C-alpha positions in Angstrom: 87.2 82.7 104.8 90.9 81.7 103.7 90.5 82.6 100.7 89.0 85.8 101.5 91.5 86.7 103.4 94.2 85.6 100.9 92.8 88.2 98.9 92.8 90.9 101.0 96.3 90.3 101.9 96.7 90.7 98.0 94.8 94.3 98.0 96.6 95.5 101.2 100.0 95.0 99.6 99.2 96.5 96.1 97.4 99.5 98.2 100.6 99.6 100.4 102.9 99.7 96.9 100.7 101.9 95.6 101.0 104.8 98.2 104.6 104.0 98.4 104.4 104.9 94.4 102.5 107.7 94.8 104.6 109.1 97.6 107.7 109.0 95.5 106.4 110.7 92.7 104.6 113.6 95.1 108.3 113.9 96.1 109.3 114.9 92.5 106.0 116.7 92.0 106.4 118.9 94.9 110.0 120.7 94.5 109.0 120.7 90.9 106.0 122.6 91.2 107.6 125.0 94.0 110.9 125.8 91.2 108.0 126.6 89.0 108.1 123.8 86.6 105.2 123.0 84.7 103.8 119.6 85.3 101.3 118.1 82.8 100.9 114.7 84.1 101.2 112.7 87.9 100.4 109.4 87.4 100.7 106.5 89.6 101.1 103.0 87.6 101.3 102.1 83.8 98.9 101.0 81.3 95.4 102.1 80.8 94.2 104.8 83.1 91.4 103.8 86.0 90.9 107.2 87.2 91.7 110.9 86.5 91.1 114.4 87.2 92.6 118.1 86.4 93.5 120.3 88.9 95.0 123.1 87.0 97.6 122.1 84.5 98.1 119.0 85.9 96.1 115.7 85.5 96.1 113.8 88.5 95.5 110.0 87.6 95.9 106.2 88.6 96.8 103.6 85.7 95.9 99.9 86.0 99.1 98.4 86.7 100.9 99.1 89.9 104.3 98.8 88.8 105.8 102.3 89.2 104.4 106.1 88.2 105.6 108.9 86.8 105.3 112.9 86.5 105.3 114.7 83.0 107.5 117.8 82.7 108.1 119.2 79.3 112.0 119.6 78.9 113.1 116.4 80.3 114.8 116.1 76.8 116.0 119.3 75.6 115.3 120.6 72.3 118.4 120.6 70.2 119.0 124.3 69.6 119.0 124.7 73.7 121.8 122.5 74.1 124.1 124.5 71.8 126.8 126.7 73.4 126.5 129.3 70.4 122.5 129.0 70.0 122.4 132.9 69.7 124.9 133.3 66.7 123.0 130.4 65.3 119.9 132.1 65.2 121.2 135.4 63.9 123.3 133.5 60.9 120.1 131.5 60.2 118.3 134.7 59.4 121.0 136.2 57.7 121.0 133.0 55.2 117.0 132.6 55.5 116.8 136.1 53.8 119.5 135.5 51.0 117.8 132.3 50.0 114.3 134.4 50.0 115.5 136.8 47.7 117.3 133.7 45.2 114.4 131.6 45.0 112.2 132.4 47.8 113.2 129.2 49.9 112.7 131.5 53.1 108.8 132.1 52.5 107.1 131.6 56.1 110.4 131.6 58.3 110.1 134.5 60.6 111.5 135.2 64.0 109.6 133.0 65.9 110.8 129.9 63.7 114.6 130.9 63.9 114.5 130.1 67.6 114.7 126.1 66.7 117.6 126.1 64.5 121.0 124.7 65.6 124.4 126.1 64.4 124.1 124.0 61.1 123.8 127.1 58.9 127.2 128.5 60.4 129.0 125.4 58.0 127.2 123.6 55.6 127.7 119.9 55.5 127.2 117.3 53.0 123.8 115.3 53.2 124.4 112.1 54.8 122.0 109.3 55.7 120.9 109.5 59.4 122.3 107.8 62.3 120.3 104.7 64.2 118.5 106.5 66.4 118.3 109.8 65.2 115.0 109.9 64.2 114.3 108.3 67.6 116.0 111.0 69.5 114.5 113.8 67.4 111.0 112.6 68.1 111.9 112.4 71.8 112.8 115.9 72.0 109.8 117.1 70.2 107.5 114.5 72.4 109.3 115.9 75.5 108.6 119.6 74.5 105.2 119.3 72.6 103.3 120.8 75.5 105.3 123.9 75.7 103.3 127.0 75.0 105.0 130.1 73.4 106.9 132.2 76.6 107.1 129.1 78.7 110.4 128.0 77.8 111.9 129.2 81.3 109.0 126.8 83.1 110.9 123.4 81.4 112.8 121.1 83.6 115.9 122.0 81.4 115.6 125.2 82.3 116.2 124.9 85.8 119.9 125.3 87.3 121.7 121.9 87.9 121.2 122.2 91.9 117.4 122.6 91.8 116.9 119.8 89.3 119.0 117.4 91.5 116.5 118.3 94.4 113.8 117.2 91.8 115.0 114.1 90.9 116.6 113.3 94.1 113.2 113.7 96.6 111.6 111.2 94.8 113.7 108.2 96.3 113.9 110.3 99.9 110.2 109.8 100.1 110.7 106.3 99.8 113.9 106.0 102.1 112.0 108.2 104.9 108.9 106.1 104.6 111.1 102.9 104.8 112.4 104.2 108.0 109.4 105.3 109.3 107.6 102.2 108.8 110.6 100.2 110.3 110.3 102.6 113.7 106.2 101.5 113.5 107.5 97.9 113.4 110.4 97.6 115.5 109.9 100.2 118.2 105.9 100.7 118.2 104.9 97.1 117.7 108.3 95.6 119.3 110.4 92.5 118.4 110.2 89.2 119.8 113.1 89.5 122.2 114.6 86.5 124.8 114.1 87.1 128.4 115.4 86.0 131.6 112.4 83.6 132.2 112.9 80.0 131.4 110.7 78.4 128.6 112.6 75.2 128.3 115.2 72.9 130.5 117.7 71.3 128.4 117.8 67.3 129.9 121.4 66.7 128.2 124.6 68.3 126.8 125.8 66.9 123.4 129.1 68.0 122.0 127.9 69.6 118.3 130.6 67.2 116.6 128.9 64.6 117.6 125.2 65.5 117.7 126.3 66.1 114.1 127.0 62.6 113.2 123.8 61.0 115.0 121.1 59.9 113.0 118.0 62.2 112.6 115.9 60.6 114.6 118.3 60.4 117.7 119.2 63.8 117.6 116.5 65.1 120.0 116.3 62.7 122.4 119.2 61.6 125.2 120.8 58.7 125.1 121.9 56.8 128.6 125.2 58.0 128.8 124.8 61.3 127.7 125.9 64.1 130.4 122.9 65.7 132.1 123.3 69.8 132.2 123.5 71.5 135.0 120.2 73.5 134.9 118.4 69.6 134.7 120.1 68.4 137.6 119.8 71.7 139.8 115.6 71.2 139.4 115.4 74.4 137.7 111.9 74.4 135.7 109.8 76.3 133.2 108.6 79.6 134.6 111.6 80.5 136.9 113.3 83.9 136.5 116.9 84.1 136.7 117.9 87.2 138.6 121.7 86.6 138.7 125.0 84.2 137.9 128.2 84.2 139.6 127.0 87.4 141.9 126.4 88.8 138.6 122.8 90.6 138.3 121.3 89.4 134.9 118.6 92.0 133.7 118.5 90.5 130.1 119.1 87.2 128.0 122.0 88.6 126.6 123.6 89.4 130.2 122.9 85.9 131.4 123.9 84.0 128.3 127.5 86.0 128.4 127.9 85.4 132.2 127.1 81.5 131.6 129.8 81.6 128.7 132.4 83.2 130.5 132.3 81.0 133.7 133.2 77.0 131.7 134.5 74.8 134.1 133.5 76.7 137.4 131.0 76.5 140.0 128.5 79.2 140.5 125.5 80.5 142.8 122.5 80.9 140.3 119.8 83.2 141.7 116.3 82.6 140.6 112.6 83.2 141.8 109.8 80.8 141.6 106.1 81.8 142.6 107.6 85.3 144.2 110.1 83.6 146.2 113.4 83.5 146.0 115.9 80.3 145.4 120.0 80.1 145.1 121.0 76.5 143.7 125.5 76.1 143.3 125.8 74.3 140.0 129.0 73.4 137.7 129.2 75.4 134.5 130.1 72.8 132.2 132.4 73.7 129.2 130.3 72.5 126.2 131.4 72.3 123.0 128.6 74.0 120.3 128.5 74.9 117.0 130.0 78.4 115.9 127.4 80.7 114.2 127.5 84.0 111.9 126.1 87.1 112.6 122.7 85.9 111.4 122.7 83.0 113.1 123.8 80.5 110.5 126.1 77.9 111.5 129.8 78.2 110.1 131.2 75.0 108.5 134.9 73.9 107.8 136.4 73.6 104.6 135.6 69.7 104.7 132.0 70.7 105.2 132.0 69.6 109.4 131.0 72.8 111.6 132.8 75.0 113.2 133.0 74.8 117.0 133.5 76.6 120.1 134.0 75.4 123.7 132.1 77.8 126.3 130.1 77.2 129.5 126.7 75.8 129.1 123.6 75.8 131.7 120.9 74.2 129.7 118.0 76.7 129.9 115.9 77.8 127.1 114.1 81.5 127.3 110.6 82.7 127.1 110.0 85.1 123.9 108.3 88.8 124.6 107.4 91.2 122.5 109.6 94.3 123.5 110.4 97.6 121.8 113.6 98.1 120.3 116.0 100.5 122.3 116.1 103.8 120.6 120.0 103.3 120.7 119.8 100.3 118.6 117.4 101.7 115.5 119.9 103.3 113.6 122.2 100.3 113.4 118.9 98.5 112.3 118.6 101.0 109.7 122.1 101.0 108.4 121.8 96.9 108.5 118.7 97.1 106.4 119.9 99.8 103.8 123.7 98.4 103.5 121.9 95.1 103.1 119.8 96.2 100.1 122.3 98.1 98.7 124.5 94.6 98.7 121.4 92.8 97.2 121.5 95.3 94.1 125.4 95.0 93.8 124.6 90.9 93.7 121.5 91.2 91.4 123.3 90.0 88.3 124.2 86.7 90.0 120.9 86.7 91.8 119.1 86.8 88.6 121.3 83.8 86.8 120.3 81.9 90.1 116.7 82.6 89.3 117.3 82.0 85.7 118.8 78.5 86.4 115.5 78.3 88.7 113.4 79.1 85.8 115.1 76.3 83.7 114.6 73.8 86.4 118.3 73.0 86.8 118.2 74.7 90.6 115.9 74.8 93.6 114.1 78.3 94.6 115.8 80.1 97.4 113.1 81.4 99.8 116.1 84.3 100.6 117.0 85.2 96.9 114.8 87.4 94.8 111.2 87.3 94.8 109.0 89.6 92.2 106.0 91.3 92.7 103.9 88.7 92.1 105.7 86.7 94.4 105.6 89.4 96.9 101.9 89.9 97.0 101.4 86.0 97.0 103.2 86.2 100.2 101.5 89.0 101.5 98.2 86.9 100.7 99.7 84.0 103.1 100.6 86.5 105.7 96.8 87.6 106.2 95.1 84.2 105.7 97.7 82.1 107.7 96.6 80.7 111.6 100.2 80.3 112.4 100.6 84.1 113.5 99.2 86.4 115.8 97.6 89.7 114.8 100.8 91.6 115.6 103.1 89.2 114.0 101.1 89.4 110.8 100.9 93.4 111.0 105.1 93.5 111.7 105.5 90.9 108.8 103.6 93.1 107.0 105.1 96.3 107.5 108.6 94.4 107.2 108.1 93.7 103.8 106.7 97.3 102.9 109.5 98.6 104.9 112.2 96.7 102.7 110.3 97.3 99.6 110.6 101.4 100.0 114.1 100.8 100.9 114.5 98.6 97.8 112.9 101.8 95.6 115.4 104.1 96.9 118.4 102.0 96.4 117.3 100.8 93.3 116.3 104.1 91.7 119.5 105.4 92.8 121.3 103.4 90.3 122.9 106.1 88.3 121.6 104.5 84.6 118.6 106.4 82.9 115.7 106.6 83.0 115.9 105.8 86.9 116.3 109.0 89.2 119.8 107.9 89.6 120.5 108.4 85.7 119.0 112.0 85.8 121.2 112.6 88.9 124.0 111.6 87.2 123.5 113.8 84.2 123.0 116.7 86.7 126.3 116.3 88.2 128.1 115.8 84.9 126.5 118.6 83.6 127.3 120.9 86.5 131.2 119.7 86.6 131.3 120.5 82.6 130.0 124.2 83.2 131.9 124.8 86.1 134.9 123.6 83.9 134.1 125.8 80.9 133.5 128.8 83.4 137.0 128.1 84.5 138.6 128.1 80.8 137.2 131.0 80.3 134.6 129.5 77.7 131.6 131.0 78.8 128.5 129.3 79.6 126.9 126.5 77.7 123.4 124.7 77.3 122.3 121.8 79.0 123.4 118.1 78.2 121.5 116.6 75.3 120.0 113.9 77.6 118.5 112.3 74.2 121.4 111.6 73.1 121.7 108.5 76.0 118.4 107.2 74.7 120.3 104.1 73.1 121.6 103.1 76.6 118.0 103.8 77.7 116.4 101.5 75.8 118.7 98.9 77.3 118.5 99.7 80.4 114.7 99.3 80.1 114.8 96.6 78.0 116.8 94.6 80.8 114.3 95.8 83.4 111.2 94.2 81.5 113.2 90.9 81.0 114.2 90.8 84.9 110.5 91.5 85.3 109.2 89.2 83.3 111.6 86.3 84.6 110.4 86.9 88.3 107.1 87.0 87.2 107.4 83.4 85.9 109.2 82.2 88.4 106.7 83.1 90.8 104.1 81.8 89.3 105.7 78.3 88.4 107.8 78.1 91.5 106.8 80.3 94.6 108.5 81.4 97.7 105.9 80.5 100.2 105.5 81.6 103.8 106.7 78.4 105.4 109.8 78.4 102.9 110.8 81.8 104.3 110.0 81.0 108.1 112.3 77.5 107.8 114.9 79.5 105.8 115.2 81.6 109.2 
């Protein structure tokens, strides 16, 4: 049964990521068709086609590897004559030269008006023959392949024929869909299902209060037990029991654990009244809130350390109770902050990607242990999804929340990663569009007239480098995820 549930988890993950990719590509497809661009293919995945059908001029399909997707629009690489600022004059000059050549030695046979449309400015100033530069043939092939499905009279339906604002809309719509989808999934998880929140109901009562600096020096087998000379906590001495609901401290109503904790910390060394209910009856005890040395933690709850490795400490009030955790919806006013933390965290992770890849390489060579909070590839995420569904350590609501959290984070990652301004990513096309728009404005301001679209094929060498790096990153992560996988237990223990 566990194996079946494990497989179900992986399948659910593949379905979730495929839907996310499909919606991303639909984000590109919808405005492209709205603007009249000819879209010949809409595919989810790469590799061999598993299933496809044709509707109108577009083939829709699913491919074997759910590692991405694409829509095919003719004109992603403009033909060379379209990028020329003086294409019209080049065409006329070529026609004249072709006529002269035809009279002399019939070299112009077969050249008509249609053929002149694909001529550049080369005939205006004849140049010496030279050897082809590196990637010249590749660029030419890319242009030909990109425009091979343009029928005569359809030049206005190409991607490059769109004005810059429409091109930006087409390219940005895909990542935007992932961002919106990620936010919706976060809302379902945090507001719909809710998050585990500490309450004012007592779960545990701590027996003794040991200063953090002293506790750090004790042997591991003594850290969880009290010594004879350890001071008892106020809650223990006052007879507080699990199940008691603390309603106020020092006359301040405590409707949440944060309020309860803040009041206790602020009254270190003072005697205060603590009101609580037990079995429906109200009780009041007067207790001393002791000044206790505790470990200082950062915003994520991780202990802070001094330069010499010793824990940083802070002295604050201590009562000695632990709260019951209940699942509660995240307040609406806190949701935007949660979204910002998630999005900014993903962008920070991408900014530090080279460092994280070096760490993964060290893990692959065996010189470093795998960090449960480090990079995880598609294979690793799939394995974790299988463990989430098959484990008996989580309730159904917890499994749903963890799974939705992974899918939401993945969508936000797809948004942030695709915004990197490098081809072939969407951010690269957006950057090209912004450059082209700025270039046109500058030329118009200088009175140079209109110019054609930027020749995107010139960036193919850089594009190949980016693709190569992405393939290397994928292969490295697949290897590490198989050899030294991150487990669900490791993730929980790291948190």
